[in-house]
N, C-alpha and C positions, 0 to 999 in steps of 0.2 A: 812514350808518355802519351796518355789520353788527354785530348784537348777538352776544354770546357766550352761547349758550343754556345754561341751567342744566342741569347733569348729575346724575342720581341716583346715579351710580357714579363711582369714580375710576380714573384710569389710562387709557392710550391704547387698550387692548384692550376696555375696558368698552362695552357697546352704546350707552350714551348719548353716548360720545366721537365717535360718527360724525356728530354734528351739531355739533361745536365748530368754530367758524370758524377757530381758531388751528391746528387739526390737518389740515383738508382742504386739499390742494394741488392745483393745477391745472397740467396739462402740455398742449402742443399738438402735433398731428401735422399736416403740411400735405398738401393734396391737389393732386397735379401735373396741369396740363393737358398732355396729350400731344401736343397740336397745337402750342401756341406755347411750350412749354417753361417755362411760368411757374406760380407758385402760384395756384390758383383760390380757395383759402381754407384754413382750419385747422380741424381738430376738436379741441375741448376735452375733455380726459379727467380724470376726477377720480381722486385717490389719497388714501389714508388715510395715518395716521401712519407715517412711515419705520420699517421693521424690526418693525412690528406685525402681528398677525393681520388688521388691518383695511386694510392697505396696498392689497390688491388690490381694485378697484372692485366685483367681484361680492361679496366678503365684506363690503365696507363697505355696500352696499345691502342685503345679507341682514341685516346687524345692524340696520339702520334699520327694515326690515320687522318684524323681531322685536319692536323697541321701538314700532312703530306710528307712525313718524315719517319715512316715505318722502317725502312731499310736502315736509316741512321741510327734509330733506337735499338733495333735488333743487333746491329753490329756492336754497339756500345755494350749491350748486355752480354753478347758472346765474349767480348774482349774481357770484361770485368770477370765473368764466370771463369774463363780459362786462367787468368792470372791468379784469381783466388784459389782455385783448384790446385794449381802449382805450388803457390805460397804455403797451403796448409799441408801439402805432401800426401794428399788423399790417394789411396790405391784404387785400381780398377778403372773402369771406364767413366767418362764424364758425359752425360746425356744433356744435350742442348735443344731447347725449343727453338726452332727456326722458321720464319716466315718465307713465303715464296718470293717476297721482295728481296730478302737477303740472298737467296739462290740466284736471283737474277742479277745481283751485283757482281757475282763472281768472286767475292771476297775470300771464300774459303780456298779457292784454287790459285789465288794470287801468289806469286813467288815470294813476295815480301811477308804475306801471312804464313807460308810455309816455313820460311826462314825464322820467323819470330817464334813459331811453335818449336822449331828445333832448339832454339836457344833456352826456351823454358823447360826443355826436356820432355815435352808431350808430343808424341808423333800423332799423325791423323788417325792411326789405328786404335788409339785410345779414346778418340771422339765420336759420339754417336749423335747424329742430327736427327731430331725428331720433327717429322712434318706435321704442322699443326692442322687440326681438323678444319679450321676455316679456309685452308688453302687447298684448292682441288688438284692443282699440278695437271692440267689437261694434257692430253696426249701430244699435241702440237705446241705446247708451251716450251719456252727456252729453259724453264726451271726443271721440267722433266729431263731434258738432255744433260743439264748441269748436275742433277742429282746422280745420274748414271756415271758422269765423269768423276765425281767426287768418290763414288764408291770405287772406282778404278784407282784413285789415288791412295786408298786405304781407309777412308772415313767409313764408318758404320751409319747405316740409315735405319730409322725407326719409324713405324707408322703409328701415329697416337690416335686415341679415341676410337679404336676398332668396334664396330657395332653401330656406329652412328651413321647409318645411311649406306646404300649400295655403292656410293661414289668412292667410299674407302676400299671396298673390296676390289673395284676396277683398278684403282692406284696400287693396291697390294700386287695384283696379277702382273701389273706392268713394271714395278720398280723391284719386286722381290726383296723387300728390306731384311735386314739381319734380325731386327727385333719386331714384335708385334705387340702393341700394348692394348689390352682390353679395356674398354671404358668402365669406369667405376660403377656405373648403373648396373652392370651385369655382375659386379663382385657383391654388391650389398644384398644381404640375405641369400647368398648363393645356395647355402646348404638346404633351404626350405623351399626353393623355387625350381621345379624340374625343368622348366624351359630355359631358364638361365644357365642351369647346368649342361643342358643339351648343346646350347650355343658354345660355352667354353670347351666342351669336348670336341665340337665341330672344329673349333679353331685350332685346338691342339693337332687334330688329324691333318687339317690343311697346312698347318705349320711345319708338320714332319715332311710333307710333300715338297714344300718350298724351302725346306732347310732354314727355317726361321726360329727364333726363341720367343716364346710367350711370356709376357710380362703382365701380371694382374695389378690394376691400380686401385686406389681406394680401400685398402684392407683396414678395416676399423675394428674388428672383433677377432677373438681367439677362434670362434666357430668358423669364420670366414677363412682364416689362415689355414686351419686344419683340413677344411674342405678343399681348397686349393691344392694342398699338399697331396690330399688322397686322390684327387682328379689328375695329378700329375703335372701341374703347372710349375715350371722350374724357378721363375723369379716373381717377386711380389713387392709392392711398396705400399705405403699407407700409414695412418696415425698410429695404428695398433704397433708397427714395427718402430718408427720414429718419425717425429713431425719435422717439417722443414726448419732448419737452423742455420744461423751464419757459421757456426763451428760444429759440424755434425760429429756424431761418435765415430771413432775408427773401426770399431768392431761391433758385431751384432749384439743386441742387449741380451742378457743371460735369460730373462723370462721368456723371450721369443724362442730362443734355443731350446729351452726347457719345455715349452709347449711342443715343439716339433719332435723331441726326443721322447716324450711320454707316449706309451701305447694308449690307442684311443678306440672307442667303439666305431664301428663303421659308420661313416657320414654319407659315403658315396651312394648307397643304396637309397637313402633318404633324398639325396640331390637328384637322383635320376628318375625315381620312380613317381610319376605323376598319378593323379587319380581323376576319374571322371567327375567326381564330386567337386574337386578344387577348380577344374577348368570350367565346368558348367556354370558355377557360381561366378567365376571371374568373367565369363563372356556374357552372362545374363544382364539385361538392361533393366535397372531398378526403377521401372515406371510406377509412379504412385497409383495404386488401385482405387476404385470407387466402391462404396457399399452397394450391396444389391438393391437397396431402397432409394438409391439416388435417382432424381428425377432424369427422364430422358432428355429434356431440354438442357439441363446442366452439362451432360455429356456432349450434346451438340455444341454447346458453347465452347467447350474444350478443344473440339476439332476445329472450329472456326478461328480460335485464338492461336492454335498452332498448326500451321500447314504441313509441318513434317510429322505430326503425331498420327500414327496408323491405327493403333489399337489401344484400348483401355481395359486393363484387367479388372474383373469384377470379383469381390470376396464377400464372404458372409460376416457376421459379427465376430466371429472367432478368428478371422483372418485366413480361412480356408479358401482356396482358389475355386471359383465356381465357374468362370468362363471369361470370354473376351467379347467386348463391343468393337467391331472392326469398322473403320471408316467406309470402306467400300461396301461390305455387306450391309451396313446401315444405310448408305445412299441408295442401294438397289431397293431397299424396302420402302424408303421414303418416296420413291417415284410412284407408289401406289396412291391413289386419291385419299385425302383427308387423313392420312397416317399420323402426320405431325400433330394435327388438331386433336386426333383421338388419343395418341399416346404420350403427347409432350409432358403432361404432367404425371404420367404413370412411372412406375419403377423401371429403371433401365434393363432390370433383368428379363423383362418381357421381350426386348430386342437383342438379348445376348446370345451368343453362340455358345452353347454348352458342350457340343461334341468337338472340342478342339483338341489339338495335340497336347499332351502333358508329359513332362519328364521329371520324375523325382530324382533328387541328387544321388540316392542310393541305388539306382537301377544301374544295370550292367551295360557294357558296350553294345552287346548284341541286341538289347532292348531299345537302346538309342538308335541303333541301325534300322530297326524294324519301323520306327517312327517315320523315318525318311521314306521307306518303302510304301507306307501306308498314307502318305500325305497326298493331298489334292491341291489344285491350283488356289482354292480358298484358304486352305491351311498355310499356304506359302504366304499369303498376304497377311494373315492373322498372326503367325508366329506360334512359338511353343510356350506354354505356361511351365515355368520352372517352379517346382514345389519341394519342400522339405517335410516329408510325412504329412503331406496334404496342405501345409501352410504355404501361402504365396511367397516366392523369393524373387520373382523377376520374369521377364519375357526374353526368349531366345529366338532370333531369327532363324528360319529353316536353312538359309544359306550358311549361317554361322554354325549350326548343328552339323551340316554336311562336311564343312572343313574340319570340325573337331573330330567327327568320326573317322575321317581319312587320316588325320594326324595320329590318332590313337591306333589305327590299324597298321600304320607304318611303324610306330613305336612298338606295337606288339610283336611285329615280325623280328625286332632286334631282341626280343625277350625270349622268344621260343621260335625255332626253325619250323616253318609249316609243313615240311616233309616228314621230318623225324620226330617232331614235337620235343626235341631236346632243347635245353636252354641255350639261348643266343648269346650274342657278344656281350650285352650289358651285364646278365647274371654271371657270365664268366668273369668279367672284370670285377664285379662285386665280390665274388668269392675270393679271388686273388687278393684284392685289397684287404678284405675282412682277415683272411688268414695271415697276411703280412703283418697287420696291426696287432693281431693276437700274439704274435711273436713265436709261435710254434713252428718247427720245421715241417716241410711238406715236399712232395715231389710233383713236378709238372711234366707233361708229355704232350707232344704235338704229332698227331696222326695224319698222315696224307696217303692217298691211294695213287701208286704209280701207274702210268699208262692209261689213266682213266680217260682223257680226252679221246685218245685213239679209239678206246673201246666205245665210248659214247657216239662218236662219229660213225663208227662201223655198225654197231648194233641198234642205235637209236636211244633216245633219252629215256624211255620207259625202262630199258634194261639198265641204263646207267643209274636210274633211281633205285632200282632193285639191289644193285651193289652197295649203293649208299645206305639203304635201308639194313642190309645184311651187316655192314659194319656197325651201324647204330644199335642193332639188336645184340651183337657180340659185345660191344661195349657195355651194355646194360647187363648182360648175363655175367660177364667176368668181373665186372667192377660194381656189382649191386651191393654197395656197403654204405653205411651212413657216414664213414669217414672218407669217402670218395665222391668226386664231383665230375660229371661227364658233360661236356657242352659241345655243341655244333656251330662252328663259326660261320659255315656256308659251304656250298659245293661239297667237295670230297675232304674237307679239312675238319678235323675234330681236336678238341682239347680235353685232357684227362689231368685232375688234380687229385692227389692221394696223400692221406696222412697215415696209411697203413704201412707197416714195417716191411711187408712183402711185395711192394708194388712192383719190383723188377719181375718177380716170378708171374705177376698178373699180366704184365705186358708181353712176356714170352708166351703165355698161354693164349693171349689174344692174337699173336701173329700166327701161331699153329692153327688155331681155329679158323682164322681168316683164309689161309691157304687151303683148308678142307672145304670151306664154304664156296670159295671161287671155283673150285674143281666141278662143281655141280652146274655151273653155266656152260661148260664146253663138252664136246664129244671126246672120245678116247684118242682119236687121232690128233686133234688140237693140243690135248694134254700131253701127248707123247712128243710132239715137236716143240712144246713149250710156248707156243704162240699161234699167230694166224697171219695170212696175207691180206692186205687191204690197200686200197689206193689212197695216197696222200691228196691234199687239196689241189696239187698240181696235176693229179691224174697218173702219178707214177706209181708202180707197184712197190710195196714195202713190207717187210716183215716186222710185226709188232709183238712183243713179248705179252704174256698174260699179266693182268692187273696183280699188282703185289701191295704190300703195305710198308710204308716206311714211318718209323717213329724216332723222334729225337726227344731226349728226356734228360733231366738232371734233379738232384736234390737241391732245395732251396731252403736256406737257414735264415733266421731272424737277422735283421740288420743289413742284409746285403742289397735289399731293394727297397725303393721308396713307394713304388706304385705298380700297377699292372702293366703299364706301358714298358718298363724295363724288363719285366719278366716275359712279356709277349715277345719282345725283340729277341731275347736270348733263345727262346724256344723255336723261334722261326729260323734262327741260325742253326740250331741243333737239328731241325727237320731237314734243312738243305744238305747237312753233313751226312745224315742217314740216306738220303736219296742218292748220294754218289756211289753207294754200294748196291749192285744189282740184287734183286730178289727181296723177300721179306726181311727187313732189317730193322734192329733196334740199336740206336747209337746212344750211349750214355756219356755225358759229360761228367767226369769224375773230379773236376776242379771243385774246391770248396767256395761257393757262392754265399758269402755271409761272414 
């Protein structure tokens, strides 16, 4: 039985009231599994006295910290949540927000606690302890050791508010939690923000490496839910699914299931493809411009009033960007005798730099790159005038422009392989997701060159590139159809997607033509013996077979997969199966996927 803790003050708003068991309430918010449309579990959320200043959990725990009773309050909330969860008979996992203070107390590992859980019929394996964003759990802290021990006892660990600082990533690496909860700020408007989408995709990739499960918090719209499903996020929670309630629903709401079951237009492409225009406008600093007729003295007063102001944009009466008055350029000119006296009452346009760097939001990445190449030291201090069809929109620092170009070059490499110019990972994923949502069957194939590394080491990377280009050319020739898609993952790995009825015949033709093409790289003697001798990295002589092509493929039907991640995982397995057979091999999975 929970004790009512003694209170030094009276009233629901008093700091001591935050640990009164009669005043703390527990509500639950479900976590929806986007794949099977069921609740994976429920997060318990503490609430203070209704209508008081302590009703909000942040205020509640702030009062507890002020009173030095955080661990006491956290233990109370955990017990109330577990008891209520058991009393309601809720299925799945119970997610508990836990402070470092409660970890330090050792309460979860205490034998009495474990026995109490056993009596309630809720083992540690059904409890997930969320590590709050405010607690760092340093490497040398007792809490970090306790967290590891709790995991060994069967408790699940979850890292909350992922994306809020690099400290959370360090903690992730150290603890390897079962669940990763992406902060709601990255979920909001996910489908229209390419950088948020890129962050979520990165978290999914890292989660796969650490065998963690990603949970997206703060889902408030149908569009956000659909985008998360299309990106491959497995779990989600938020107001759109269900609001926190004292007695939550036992099953997923029908409208959420209907949304997930309804075929939808591709959102992934929108979510991942940024544009120079969006990013330039987002980075540009909206400094207020001055008219070309503004007196120079007025501009000087602006610089004197703001020591951090480096440049003042100048526009004409129609708002078209004319140039920049820069602090350092102006100071250099004012060193000349009588300049201020002569020009103080003159229009600032006379002291303006007109030959400044300009970037219209509609210009290409290549044009943006050339601006950096053409810039001088003066341009670096002035900045870049950002315009929209000539109209002033803001100033972009040269350093910001350099970072922007670098980011887009990296992103461009994901869209097209620089060697073969075939679509890269992002367009491949887009195509798979789009075809899955359209509900029409298609075939997928993963192509990989066998013995490629040995060939590359023996004959050099230039010859290795020639073999990669050979395969790329053959893929274009054999599968040059509007109902086929060929992508280059990287290295010697390619993906083929086809809606054509005779895709198997095309893949057999590809194998035959690849064998013929490879023959041109070797002399008659090497071809006759089926390979060549070369040294291993240890210096030992070893016989290496000729490069061959392995293809793993299968037919994919509607309803069998939710996202490109599941398809890519299957194709990778089929490719490995094909590589177990020597020579040019096509392995087809005849199982029904869908």
